C-alpha positions in Angstrom: -12.4 -15.4 3.6 -11.9 -12.5 6.1 -15.6 -12.2 7.1 -15.3 -8.4 6.7 -18.4 -6.8 5.1 -17.7 -3.7 3.0 -20.9 -3.9 1.0 -21.8 -0.5 -0.4 -18.3 1.0 0.0 -16.2 2.4 -2.9 -12.4 2.0 -2.9 -9.5 3.4 -4.9 -6.3 1.4 -4.9 -3.2 2.8 -6.5 -0.6 0.5 -8.0 -3.3 -2.1 -8.2 -2.2 -4.1 -11.2 0.5 -6.1 -9.4 1.6 -7.4 -6.0 0.1 -6.1 -2.8 -2.1 -3.6 -4.7 -3.6 -6.3 -6.8 -4.3 -8.6 -3.8 -5.8 -5.6 -1.9 -8.2 -4.7 -4.8 -9.4 -8.3 -5.1 -9.8 -8.7 -1.4 -11.8 -5.4 -1.2 -14.0 -6.7 -4.0 -14.5 -10.0 -2.2 -15.6 -8.0 0.9 -18.2 -6.2 -1.2 -16.6 -2.9 -2.2 -16.7 -1.4 -5.6 -13.1 -0.9 -6.7 -11.2 1.6 -8.9 -8.1 -0.2 -10.1 -5.3 2.3 -10.7 -2.3 1.3 -12.8 0.5 3.1 -14.5 1.9 0.9 -17.2 0.6 -2.7 -16.7 -2.8 -2.3 -18.4 -3.2 -6.0 -19.2 -2.6 -7.0 -15.6 -5.1 -4.2 -14.5 -7.7 -5.8 -16.8 -7.1 -9.1 -15.0 -7.6 -7.5 -11.6 -10.9 -5.8 -12.8 -12.1 -9.2 -14.0 -11.1 -10.9 -10.7 -13.0 -8.2 -8.7 -16.1 -8.7 -10.9 -15.9 -12.4 -10.4 -16.5 -11.8 -6.7 -19.8 -10.1 -7.6 -18.5 -6.6 -7.0 -18.0 -3.7 -9.5 -14.7 -2.5 -10.8 -13.1 -0.2 -13.3 -9.5 0.5 -14.3 -8.0 3.9 -14.4 -4.5 4.8 -15.7 -2.7 7.5 -13.8 0.9 8.4 -12.8 0.5 9.0 -9.1 3.4 11.5 -9.1 1.1 13.9 -10.9 -1.3 15.6 -8.6 -3.8 16.4 -11.3 -3.8 12.8 -12.4 -4.5 11.6 -8.8 -7.3 14.1 -8.4 -8.8 12.8 -11.7 -8.5 9.3 -10.3 -10.5 10.2 -7.2 -13.1 12.0 -9.4 -13.4 8.9 -11.5 -14.4 6.9 -8.5 -17.1 9.3 -7.6 -18.3 9.6 -11.2 -18.5 5.8 -11.5 -19.9 4.8 -8.1 -21.2 8.0 -6.5 -18.9 8.3 -3.5 -15.5 7.3 -2.0 -15.1 5.5 1.3 -11.7 3.8 1.1 -8.4 4.9 -0.4 -5.3 2.6 -0.5 -2.1 4.4 -1.4 0.1 1.5 -2.5 2.0 2.7 -5.6 5.7 2.9 -5.2 8.9 3.0 -7.2 12.4 2.0 -6.2 16.0 1.7 -7.4 18.9 0.2 -5.5 22.0 2.2 -5.6 24.5 4.0 -3.3 23.2 7.5 -2.6 26.5 9.1 -3.4 26.5 7.5 -6.8 22.8 7.6 -7.5 21.3 8.7 -10.7 19.4 11.8 -9.6 16.6 11.3 -12.1 15.9 7.8 -10.6 16.3 9.1 -7.1 13.7 11.8 -7.6 11.4 9.4 -9.4 11.5 7.2 -6.3 10.5 10.1 -4.1 8.0 11.5 -6.5 6.1 8.2 -6.7 6.6 6.8 -3.3 6.3 9.9 -1.1 4.5 12.5 -3.2 2.2 9.9 -4.9 1.1 8.8 -1.5 0.5 12.3 -0.3 -1.5 13.2 -3.4 -3.9 10.3 -2.9 -4.2 11.1 0.8 -4.9 14.7 0.0 -7.4 14.2 -2.8 -9.2 11.4 -1.0 -9.4 13.4 2.2 -10.8 16.4 0.4 -13.6 14.4 -1.1 -14.4 12.5 2.1 -14.6 15.7 4.1 -17.0 17.2 1.5 -19.0 14.0 1.3 -19.3 13.5 5.1 -19.6 10.2 6.9 -16.0 9.5 7.5 -13.7 7.1 5.6 -10.7 4.8 5.8 -7.3 5.5 4.2 -4.4 3.1 4.3 -0.9 4.2 3.3 1.3 1.3 2.5 4.6 2.0 4.2 7.6 -0.4 4.9 10.1 -1.4 7.5 12.4 0.8 5.3 10.8 3.6 7.2 12.9 2.8 10.2 15.5 0.3 9.0 18.3 2.1 7.1 18.6 -0.5 4.3 21.7 0.2 2.3 21.4 1.3 -1.4 17.8 2.4 -0.8 18.1 5.9 0.6 15.4 7.4 -1.7 13.0 4.7 -0.8 13.9 4.8 2.9 13.3 8.5 3.3 10.1 8.3 1.3 8.7 5.6 3.5 9.8 7.4 6.7 7.9 10.5 5.4 4.8 8.3 4.8 4.8 7.3 8.4 4.8 10.9 9.7 2.4 11.9 6.9 -0.1 9.2 8.1 0.0 10.3 11.8 -0.3 14.0 11.0 -3.3 13.3 8.7 -4.9 11.0 11.3 -5.0 13.8 13.9 -6.0 16.5 11.5 -8.9 14.3 10.1 -10.1 12.8 13.4 -12.9 15.3 13.7 -14.2 14.2 10.3 -14.0 10.5 11.4 -11.6 9.8 8.5 -9.2 7.1 9.8 -5.6 7.0 8.5 -3.4 4.1 9.2 -0.2 2.5 7.6 0.7 -1.0 6.7 4.4 -2.0 7.0 4.8 -5.1 4.9 7.9 -7.1 5.4 9.7 -8.8 2.6 6.8 -9.9 0.4 6.8 -12.2 -2.7 5.8 -9.7 -5.4 6.8 -9.2 -9.0 8.7 -6.1 -8.0 11.2 -8.2 -6.0 12.3 -9.9 -9.3 13.6 -6.5 -10.3 16.4 -6.9 -7.8 17.0 -10.6 -7.4 16.6 -13.9 -9.3 14.1 -16.6 -8.2 17.0 -18.7 -6.8 18.4 -15.7 -4.8 15.0 -14.9 -3.4 14.4 -18.5 -2.3 17.7 -18.7 -0.6 17.2 -15.4 1.2 13.7 -16.4 2.3 15.1 -19.5 4.0 17.2 -17.3 6.2 14.3 -15.3 7.5 12.8 -16.0 11.0 9.7 -17.6 9.4 11.8 -19.2 6.6 9.7 -17.6 3.8 8.6 -14.4 2.2 5.2 -12.9 3.0 2.4 -13.1 0.4 0.4 -10.2 -1.1 -2.7 -11.9 0.2 -1.5 -11.7 3.8 -0.9 -8.0 3.3 -4.3 -7.6 1.7 -5.9 -9.1 4.8 -4.2 -6.6 7.0 -5.5 -3.8 4.7 -9.0 -5.2 5.0 -8.6 -5.2 8.8 -7.7 -1.5 8.8 -10.6 -0.7 6.5 -13.2 -2.6 8.5 -15.8 -0.2 10.0 -15.8 -2.4 13.1 -12.3 -1.1 13.8 -13.6 2.5 13.9 -11.3 3.4 16.9 -8.1 2.6 15.0 -6.3 5.6 13.5 -2.8 6.9 13.3 -1.5 3.3 13.8 1.2 1.4 11.9 0.6 -2.3 11.5 3.9 -4.3 11.0 3.4 -7.6 9.1 6.9 -8.8 8.5 7.3 -12.4 9.8 9.9 -11.2 12.3 12.4 -9.8 9.8 12.9 -6.6 11.9 13.4 -8.5 15.2 16.9 -8.5 16.6 19.2 -10.9 14.8 19.7 -13.0 18.0 15.9 -13.6 18.2 16.2 -16.4 15.6 16.4 -19.9 17.1 19.9 -21.2 17.5 21.6 -17.8 17.4 23.8 -16.7 20.2 22.4 -14.0 22.5 24.9 -11.2 23.2 26.0 -10.7 26.8 
C-alpha cells in the first residue's frame, strides 16, 4: 500500500487493460479514485480491471476508444465527467510499437506507432486539460514516456521519436498549464515485464536478457504504478514538468555494472 489518498478523485487511464495501464488503474482505485478504464481491443481484460478496481471499494467503468482518434478521446473524457461528475487525473499510457529498420519499415505500421503513441498521448493531454481548465481546481496529468525518448534503440525509430515528442509535449504543457494548477509530468519506465514484451521476445529470451540488466530483472507494472501514484499525489503539488526515470539502472553507462572494466 502506498498510503496515498485520492478519495473523491476521478481518473482516466488509457491502455488500461494490460501492463502498466492495468496496474495504474488498480492502484488509483486502491488509493480511492474512481477510474475510467480505457481499452482498444482487450475487452475481457478491461472487465477484469474494472472488477479489480471495484474490489478495492472504488468505482470503475470501462470505455472502448482508439486513442489515435481525437473525437474518440474527447468522448472518453466526456464519459468520465458523465459517470463521475468531474475529472482530476489523466494517465496517457496507451502505446503501439513495431520493431523494424526505419529504411525498410512498413509505413502503415510506422504511422500507426506515431498515431497511437504520440498523437494519442497529445489527444488525451488536450482533452483532459480543456476540461480541467473549465472545471477549475487544478489536476494531475501523467504521460507515460520511455527511455526510448533519449536512447536511440535500433529498429524502433517510430517509437523513439514518438516518446521524444512526449517528453517535450509534457514540459510545454506543464508551463502553459501552471497558472491553472494543472500538473503535467512524465514517467520513463525501463524494461518492464508486461504482456507487450511477449510480442517481441519469448519467455526464455526475456529471462536471459533480464539477468544481464544491472538489477538482474525486469521492472514490474506495479512498480511503475506506484510512481504514477506519486506524481498524482496532491501532496506533491509543486512537481510539474518533471520526468521520473524508473529503470533499474538500464540507462546507466555500461561500465557501471559491477565487474565491468572502466574505460580510461
